[in-house]
C-alpha positions in Angstrom: 106.9 123.9 13.7 107.0 122.2 16.7 107.1 117.7 17.4 106.4 116.9 20.9 105.9 113.3 20.7 109.2 112.8 18.3 112.0 110.5 19.6 115.3 110.3 17.8 117.7 107.3 17.1 119.9 108.0 19.5 124.2 106.4 18.5 123.4 104.7 15.6 125.7 106.3 13.6 128.0 105.6 16.0 127.2 101.8 15.7 127.1 101.3 11.9 130.4 103.3 11.7 132.1 100.7 13.7 130.3 97.5 13.0 130.9 98.7 9.3 134.3 98.4 9.9 134.6 94.7 11.5 136.1 92.5 8.9 133.7 88.8 8.5 136.1 86.5 8.1 134.1 83.1 8.8 131.4 81.6 10.4 130.6 79.1 14.0 126.8 79.3 13.9 127.3 82.9 14.4 129.0 85.5 12.5 132.7 85.3 13.4 134.3 89.2 12.8 137.5 90.7 12.7 138.2 94.5 14.5 141.7 96.1 14.9 142.6 97.5 18.6 144.0 100.8 19.6 147.4 98.5 20.1 147.3 97.9 16.6 146.3 94.3 16.7 143.6 92.8 15.6 141.0 90.7 18.0 138.5 87.9 17.1 135.6 88.3 18.1 134.3 84.6 17.5 130.3 83.6 19.0 130.3 81.7 22.5 130.8 77.6 22.3 132.6 78.5 19.2 135.7 76.2 18.5 138.7 77.2 17.9 141.4 79.6 19.9 140.3 81.8 22.9 137.4 84.6 22.5 140.0 87.6 23.4 142.8 86.1 20.5 144.3 88.5 19.1 147.5 88.4 15.9 149.3 91.0 15.5 149.9 93.2 12.1 153.4 94.6 12.4 154.6 93.2 9.3 154.8 95.2 5.8 152.3 93.7 4.9 148.6 91.7 5.6 146.3 89.9 4.2 143.4 87.1 4.9 143.8 84.5 2.7 140.0 82.9 2.7 141.6 80.4 1.0 142.4 78.5 4.2 141.7 81.4 7.0 144.2 82.2 8.0 146.4 85.8 8.2 149.9 86.5 6.1 152.0 89.0 7.5 154.7 89.6 5.2 158.3 91.1 6.9 160.5 91.4 3.4 164.1 93.3 2.9 166.9 93.8 0.3 167.5 89.7 0.6 165.0 87.8 1.8 161.1 87.9 2.8 160.0 87.0 6.4 156.8 85.6 6.3 154.3 85.1 9.5 150.8 82.6 9.2 148.7 83.0 11.9 144.6 80.6 11.6 141.1 81.9 12.9 142.1 79.2 15.5 145.3 80.5 17.0 147.4 78.1 15.2 150.8 80.0 13.7 153.9 78.8 11.6 156.6 81.1 9.9 158.9 80.2 7.3 161.4 82.1 5.2 162.2 83.3 1.4 165.1 84.5 -0.1 164.5 87.3 -3.0 166.9 87.5 -6.2 169.3 90.8 -6.3 168.0 93.9 -7.0 169.3 95.4 -10.2 168.3 99.0 -9.4 168.4 99.5 -5.6 165.5 99.3 -3.3 162.7 97.5 -3.3 159.6 98.6 -2.3 156.6 96.7 -1.8 153.4 97.7 -2.7 150.9 94.7 -2.6 151.4 90.6 -1.8 148.2 88.4 -3.3 147.2 85.2 -2.7 148.0 82.8 -5.4 149.2 79.3 -7.1 152.2 77.8 -8.0 153.0 75.9 -11.2 152.5 72.6 -8.9 149.0 73.9 -7.7 150.8 74.9 -4.1 149.5 78.1 -2.2 152.1 81.3 -2.5 152.2 84.6 -2.1 152.8 87.1 -4.8 154.5 90.3 -4.1 154.6 93.3 -6.2 157.2 95.1 -5.6 158.9 98.2 -7.5 162.7 98.8 -7.7 164.7 102.0 -7.1 163.9 103.6 -11.6 160.5 102.7 -11.1 160.8 98.6 -12.7 157.5 96.4 -11.2 158.2 92.7 -10.8 156.2 90.1 -9.6 158.0 87.9 -7.4 156.3 84.1 -6.1 157.9 83.2 -3.2 156.3 79.8 -1.6 158.1 77.7 2.0 160.9 75.7 0.1 160.0 76.6 -3.2 162.2 78.2 -5.8 161.0 81.5 -6.4 159.6 83.2 -9.5 160.0 86.9 -10.6 158.2 87.9 -13.9 157.9 91.4 -14.7 154.5 92.6 -16.1 154.4 94.3 -19.6 150.9 95.0 -18.6 150.8 98.8 -16.6 148.2 98.1 -13.3 147.7 95.6 -10.8 147.9 91.9 -10.3 144.7 90.8 -8.8 144.9 86.7 -10.1 148.2 84.5 -9.9 147.3 80.6 -11.2 150.2 78.8 -12.9 148.7 75.8 -13.1 146.9 77.9 -16.1 150.2 80.2 -16.6 147.5 82.7 -15.5 148.3 86.4 -14.1 145.6 89.0 -14.9 146.1 92.2 -14.4 143.7 95.1 -14.0 144.4 98.4 -15.3 142.7 101.5 -13.4 140.4 103.5 -16.5 139.0 106.3 -14.3 135.3 106.3 -14.8 135.5 103.7 -17.1 135.2 99.6 -16.3 138.9 98.3 -16.0 140.8 96.5 -18.7 141.9 93.2 -17.5 145.2 92.1 -19.0 145.8 88.3 -19.1 149.6 87.8 -18.5 151.5 83.9 -19.4 154.3 84.3 -16.4 155.2 80.2 -17.9 154.9 80.6 -21.8 155.4 84.1 -21.9 152.9 84.0 -24.6 151.2 88.0 -25.5 148.9 89.1 -23.4 145.2 89.2 -23.8 142.9 91.6 -22.5 139.0 92.5 -21.9 136.9 95.6 -20.5 135.0 95.1 -17.9 135.0 94.6 -13.8 137.2 91.8 -12.2 135.2 90.3 -9.2 136.4 86.6 -8.4 138.4 84.1 -9.3 138.7 80.7 -9.0 139.6 77.2 -10.2 141.0 78.3 -13.1 138.1 81.1 -14.4 137.8 84.5 -13.8 134.0 86.1 -12.8 133.5 89.7 -14.6 131.1 91.9 -14.5 130.6 94.1 -17.9 129.4 97.6 -18.4 129.0 97.8 -21.8 128.2 101.9 -23.3 124.4 101.2 -23.6 123.4 98.7 -21.9 122.6 96.6 -18.7 125.4 95.0 -16.7 126.0 91.7 -17.1 127.9 88.8 -15.9 131.3 86.7 -18.0 132.6 83.7 -16.9 137.0 84.1 -18.6 138.4 81.0 -19.7 141.9 81.6 -18.4 143.3 79.1 -20.0 141.6 79.6 -23.4 141.2 83.5 -22.7 137.6 82.8 -23.8 135.3 85.0 -21.9 131.3 83.1 -22.0 128.3 85.6 -21.1 126.2 84.4 -17.6 122.5 84.8 -18.7 121.7 86.0 -14.9 118.9 87.7 -13.3 117.4 90.9 -14.5 118.5 94.3 -12.7 121.4 95.7 -12.2 125.0 93.7 -10.7 125.9 94.8 -7.9 129.0 92.1 -7.6 129.8 88.3 -7.8 131.0 85.0 -6.5 131.5 81.7 -7.6 130.1 79.3 -4.5 133.6 77.2 -4.5 131.2 74.2 -3.7 133.1 72.4 -6.9 130.3 73.4 -9.2 130.8 76.4 -11.4 127.9 78.2 -9.6 127.7 82.3 -9.0 126.3 83.8 -6.2 124.7 87.4 -7.5 123.8 90.1 -5.8 121.6 91.6 -7.9 119.5 95.3 -7.9 116.5 95.7 -8.3 114.0 98.1 -7.1 116.3 99.6 -5.3 116.8 97.3 -2.5 119.5 93.9 -3.4 118.7 90.4 -3.9 121.1 87.6 -3.9 120.7 84.4 -7.1 122.7 81.5 -7.9 123.7 81.1 -11.2 124.3 77.8 -12.9 126.1 79.4 -16.2 126.9 75.7 -17.7 122.7 74.8 -17.6 121.4 78.8 -18.0 119.7 78.4 -14.7 119.1 81.2 -12.1 116.8 81.0 -9.2 116.4 83.7 -6.1 117.4 82.6 -2.1 115.1 83.2 0.3 115.8 86.3 1.9 113.2 87.9 3.5 113.0 92.1 3.5 115.2 94.5 1.7 118.5 96.6 2.2 122.0 97.1 0.9 124.3 93.8 0.6 127.6 93.4 0.2 130.3 90.7 -0.1 133.2 89.8 2.6 133.9 87.0 2.7 134.4 83.8 0.2 136.1 81.1 1.0 135.9 77.5 0.6 132.8 76.9 3.6 131.0 79.5 2.0 129.7 83.0 1.5 129.6 86.4 4.2 127.7 89.2 3.4 127.0 92.0 5.6 123.5 93.3 4.8 122.2 97.6 6.1 118.6 98.7 5.6 117.2 102.4 7.3 114.1 100.6 9.0 115.0 96.7 9.2 119.2 97.6 10.5 121.8 95.5 9.8 122.5 91.7 10.0 125.7 89.1 8.9 124.7 86.9 6.0 126.3 83.4 5.4 125.7 81.2 2.6 127.0 77.9 3.1 128.8 75.1 1.1 125.0 73.2 0.8 123.4 76.7 -1.0 121.6 77.7 3.1 121.3 80.8 4.4 122.2 81.4 7.4 121.4 85.2 9.3 122.2 87.2 12.8 120.6 90.6 14.0 123.8 93.3 13.8 124.1 95.8 16.1 121.8 98.3 14.6 118.4 97.1 15.5 115.3 97.7 14.1 113.6 100.7 14.0 111.2 101.0 16.7 108.8 103.4 15.2 105.8 102.9 12.5 106.8 103.0 8.5 106.4 102.2 5.2 108.9 101.6 2.5 108.2 101.2 -0.6 109.6 101.7 -4.4 107.5 104.0 -6.5 107.6 105.9 -10.0 106.1 109.6 -10.1 106.0 109.9 -13.9 109.0 109.0 -15.3 111.2 109.1 -12.0 111.9 106.1 -9.6 112.2 106.4 -6.1 111.7 104.9 -2.6 109.4 106.2 -0.5 109.7 106.9 3.5 106.5 107.1 5.1 105.5 108.2 9.2 102.5 105.9 9.6 101.0 109.7 10.8 99.9 111.9 8.0 103.7 112.9 7.4 104.3 117.4 8.1 107.0 117.9 5.4 109.2 116.1 3.2 113.4 115.3 2.7 113.8 114.3 -1.5 117.1 113.1 -0.7 119.8 112.2 -3.4 122.4 110.8 -3.3 126.2 111.1 -5.1 127.6 110.5 -8.4 125.9 110.5 -10.7 125.8 107.5 -11.7 124.6 106.1 -9.1 121.8 104.9 -7.7 119.9 105.4 -4.4 118.9 102.1 -2.4 117.6 101.3 0.9 120.6 101.2 3.4 121.4 102.9 6.1 121.6 106.4 4.4 123.0 109.5 6.5 123.7 106.8 9.4 120.5 106.7 9.4 119.4 110.0 9.1 115.7 108.7 7.5 115.5 107.0 11.1 115.5 110.6 12.8 112.7 112.4 10.3 110.5 109.5 10.8 110.3 110.3 14.0 109.7 114.1 13.0 106.6 113.0 11.0 109.2 113.4 7.6 108.8 111.8 4.6 111.6 110.2 2.8 112.0 110.7 -0.8 115.4 108.5 -1.6 115.3 110.2 -5.6 116.8 107.7 -8.0 116.6 110.9 -10.4 117.7 111.0 -14.3 121.3 110.3 -14.8 121.3 107.2 -12.4 122.1 103.5 -12.7 120.3 100.8 -11.8 117.0 101.9 -14.2 118.3 101.4 -17.7 121.3 103.4 -20.3 117.6 105.6 -21.3 117.6 106.7 -17.4 120.9 107.6 -17.1 121.2 109.4 -20.8 118.0 111.2 -20.4 120.1 114.6 -18.2 123.1 114.1 -19.9 123.6 117.3 -21.2 120.1 118.5 -20.3 120.0 118.6 -16.9 118.1 121.9 -16.1 115.3 120.2 -17.8 115.5 116.8 -16.8 116.0 117.4 -12.3 113.4 120.4 -13.5 111.2 116.9 -14.2 112.2 114.7 -11.2 112.2 117.3 -8.8 108.3 118.6 -10.2 107.2 114.8 -9.6 108.1 114.9 -6.3 106.7 117.8 -5.2 103.5 116.1 -6.7 103.6 113.6 -4.7 103.7 115.3 -1.4 101.2 117.0 -2.2 98.9 114.1 -2.7 100.2 113.6 1.1 98.8 117.4 2.1 102.2 119.2 1.6 103.4 122.2 0.6 106.7 123.0 -1.1 107.3 124.7 1.4 107.7 121.8 3.8 110.1 120.3 1.2 113.4 120.4 1.7 116.4 119.2 -0.1 119.2 116.8 0.7 122.3 115.7 -1.4 126.3 115.5 -1.1 128.6 115.6 -3.5 127.0 115.6 -7.0 123.5 115.0 -5.8 125.0 118.3 -2.8 125.1 120.1 -6.4 121.3 119.2 -7.6 120.4 119.9 -4.3 120.8 123.0 -4.7 119.7 123.5 -8.0 116.7 122.8 -7.1 116.7 125.8 -5.2 117.4 127.2 -7.8 114.8 125.9 -10.5 111.9 126.0 -7.8 112.1 129.1 -5.4 108.4 128.1 -3.4 110.8 125.2 -1.5 112.2 125.0 1.5 115.9 125.0 1.1 118.4 122.8 0.8 121.8 121.2 2.8 124.5 119.7 0.5 126.8 117.8 2.1 130.5 118.4 0.1 128.1 119.3 -3.2 130.2 119.2 -6.7 129.7 122.8 -7.3 132.0 123.7 -9.9 131.7 121.0 -12.6 134.7 122.4 -15.3 136.8 123.0 -13.1 136.1 119.6 -11.6 136.5 117.8 -14.6 140.0 119.9 -14.8 141.4 118.5 -11.9 140.2 114.6 -12.7 141.5 115.0 -16.0 144.9 116.1 -15.0 145.0 112.9 -12.9 144.1 110.5 -15.8 142.9 112.2 -19.1 139.6 109.8 -19.3 137.7 111.5 -17.4 137.8 114.1 -19.7 135.8 112.0 -22.3 133.2 111.3 -19.4 132.8 114.7 -18.2 132.4 115.7 -21.6 129.5 113.5 -22.4 127.7 114.3 -19.4 128.0 117.8 -19.3 128.4 121.6 -20.9 132.2 122.0 -19.1 133.5 124.6 -22.3 134.9 128.0 -21.3 133.1 130.0 -23.1 129.6 128.8 -21.6 127.6 131.3 -19.3 127.5 129.2 -15.9 123.8 128.9 -16.3 125.0 126.7 -19.8 127.1 125.1 -17.3 124.8 124.5 -14.5 127.5 123.2 -11.6 129.0 126.4 -11.3 129.4 128.4 -8.1 127.7 131.4 -9.8 124.7 130.1 -11.2 123.9 127.8 -7.9 124.1 130.3 -5.9 120.8 132.5 -7.4 118.3 130.5 -4.2 115.3 132.8 -3.0 115.6 135.2 -0.8 113.2 133.0 1.4 115.9 129.6 1.4 117.6 128.6 3.8 120.6 127.1 2.4 123.2 125.1 4.5 126.9 124.1 2.8 128.8 121.9 5.0 132.4 120.1 3.7 135.7 119.2 4.8 138.7 120.8 4.7 140.1 117.9 3.5 137.6 116.7 0.6 140.0 114.4 -1.3 136.9 114.5 -4.4 135.2 117.8 -4.2 136.6 121.4 -3.3 135.8 123.4 -0.3 137.2 126.2 -1.6 134.0 126.4 -4.5 131.8 125.9 -1.8 133.4 128.7 -0.5 132.8 130.8 -3.8 129.2 130.1 -4.1 128.2 130.8 -0.4 130.7 134.6 -0.6 128.6 134.8 -4.1 125.1 134.2 -2.2 126.4 136.9 0.9 126.6 139.0 -1.2 123.1 139.1 -2.8 122.4 138.8 1.1 121.0 135.6 1.1 120.3 133.2 3.7 123.3 131.2 3.2 124.9 129.4 5.9 128.6 127.6 4.9 130.4 125.0 7.8 134.1 124.4 7.2 134.4 120.7 8.8 138.8 121.4 9.8 140.2 117.8 9.1 137.2 116.1 7.5 137.4 114.1 3.8 134.9 113.9 1.3 132.9 111.2 4.0 134.7 110.7 7.8 136.8 108.5 8.6 136.8 108.7 12.4 134.0 108.2 14.7 134.7 111.7 16.0 134.2 113.0 12.2 131.1 110.8 11.9 129.3 112.6 14.9 130.0 115.8 13.7 128.9 115.6 10.2 125.8 113.5 11.3 125.1 116.4 14.1 126.1 119.5 11.0 123.5 117.6 8.1 120.9 117.2 11.5 120.8 120.4 12.5 120.5 122.3 9.5 118.1 120.1 7.6 115.2 120.5 11.0 116.4 124.2 10.9 115.6 124.6 7.1 112.4 122.5 7.8 111.7 124.7 10.7 111.6 122.1 12.9 111.5 121.5 16.4 112.2 117.9 17.7 112.5 119.2 21.4 116.0 117.1 21.2 
């Protein structure tokens, strides 16, 4: 089909890639941002008229480790050798100070610095805690501070130090458990009491308390406040929905800012654990919100939306919201976004104002993730809307955010469950006058495998575009379990990965996923350096399709990973996905 009035969205992918790489540091009438320059320095971007350092201030990033201490709004560069540590602290206003601290002798040769966190010592003064590993693999935490005697703590628990506050004799260590929630170990560096543990995701720590997000099996996510003195976790009655992130307000109260996803969009709530009251903040519009900074002056966030573009949000100490438009502009065309249910299937539907001529069903990765209103596929939805194409962001069964029953409904029943989801999308498109032959499936990672499966299940669809798809579930599970054995149970609950199973029983298998119909166009795009899924598995499926003389195209992006990491890779991935999708739909935009 020819659409001469299509207006392509130009440069959105490039602008979005550059902007989301910026650091949100503070606020002064507008956001204060930082971006890494080619010379290795951090350029501080200040709004016009802001107080403090010159607008073109640059901070060196030449230490063995560099961190931004939100509590003091300062960058800390750490230089370590075998005998001492040199520290340079540079504030956002340009002030700088240096200090050194001796290190205790190493018993087993050279020590390697692996991490640095900011903390509080026993007197309540700011300190740095270095995580070092010696020549025989022994890990130690070294507390240092200007003019202070150092302290060494050898952890008894495995994992990464995430919080240090000796005022309450607390060191919190996060032990990664692969697909499950982390195990958090509370150790006592002063008293050396036995560690105590909880299973949850660490969100924040402030004034003797930890803020955790717990996702117990068979239940939705919920907030916990962990008293680090008594080691007692207290459940917080927060707002309904999927809890994505949270921070303490740092205003002297115990109130918490929570990012909650409901109906495919993020909302902000302030919760008081004492009064158990929770109130939404008046943030208009939709989008994905990520917390980027949290300090005594406020909490900074970045929001993106397909139709509304990007924005920076600041919550000040008085719980007032400030917002400014980012560099990704609002969508210039006319389109409508709504959350809908197609039977038991929740979706985000983007509809052009004129009657749609085709539809794309978009499938997120995971599977235990969810489709939100964000700038998915680097703004590709906008070009599709320009071309008169409706976009259905499908939260297929197996997704999170809609309760455990929705997630579990797909387990070991992917063919039946996903067939229901695809059929419901086809029925919705039929109400707009769109036939299955004008519907394409678009997916990335696990969603890419689902896009191929959808074509196997419905031979009347136009075809699929799969980016970095998870083609071989059995081999993928084996590789994941070789790194972390907890993946074996995780995959075993959700998929049939037995070696004795047939390719159709495993569902996500190169031989099964390559049995698409002769009339379906299929494109598979995969990076040659993908660190998550294997391009070789995509090639097995493409070779099997070629043996059957099916119209498949395999595009291998040299040097690219699972997701693009450079501007060139972003542009190349966007171009490949866009051209493949329009080819499947038979659309000529004239661009």
